[in-house]
N, C-alpha and C positions, 0 to 999 in steps of 0.2 A: 560631359560626363557620360560614361558608358551606361547602357541599359543593364538592368539587373541580370539579364540572361547572357550577357557577353562575358567571355573569359571567366567561367566559373572556377577555373583552377587557381585564380588569385586567392581563393579562400583555403587552398591547400588541403590539409588532412581533416579539417573541420567536418563534422557530420552534415551531410546535405539532405539525406533522405533515409528513412527506415521502412522496411517492407518485410512481409512474411515470405519465407522460402517455401518451396513445395512441401517440405516436411513440417511446416508450421513455425519453425524457429524464426525469430526476428533477426534480420540482417540489416547492416548499415552500409551506406555508400558515402564516401567522402566527396567533396566538391571536385577534387582532382580526378577521381574515378568517374564521376558523373560527366565531367568534361570530356574524358577519354571516350566514353560511350557516345556522347554527342558527336565527337569528331568522326567516329566510325560510321555513324548514321549519315552525317553530312556528306560523306564520300559517295553515298548512294543517290543523293539528290541531283536533280538536273542542274546544269551550270547556269541556265537561263532562269531568271526569276519567274515563277509561276505559282498559281494557287495550288496548295497541297491540302487534300482532305485526309483527316485522321479519324478513324473509327476509334472512339475513346473507350477505354477501360480504366479502372482504378488500379493501375499497375505501373511498374517501372518502364517497360517498353513504350507506353504511351507518353510518359513524362519525357523520356529521352527523345522521342520523335518530335514532340512539340517544341522542346528547347532547341533541338538541332535546326528545325525549320525557322524558328525565330532568329537564331544566330546566322543562318544563311540568307536572311532577309526575304524569305518566302512568305507570302500571306498564307494564313492557315485557317481552314474551315474544320471546326471540331464537330464530329457527328456522333450522335447517340448510338450506342451499340445495338439498340433495338430498332 
């Protein structure tokens, strides 16, 4: 059985996450769109498995980075932004 974070696009157009835009409007991202963002981030990761530190914020880029690292099988260290 695949882990929850693998192949998010299998859920298609279902809403994955909602977040405020810079203008304050609520925006939504489907699982397919979230997977696309993860794929783009994964392309920037090292090919060799290594520890990845992520400075966490309560935002979409942090979520994408975290999921992409998990999908690429990199161990992840989540750091407080302070």
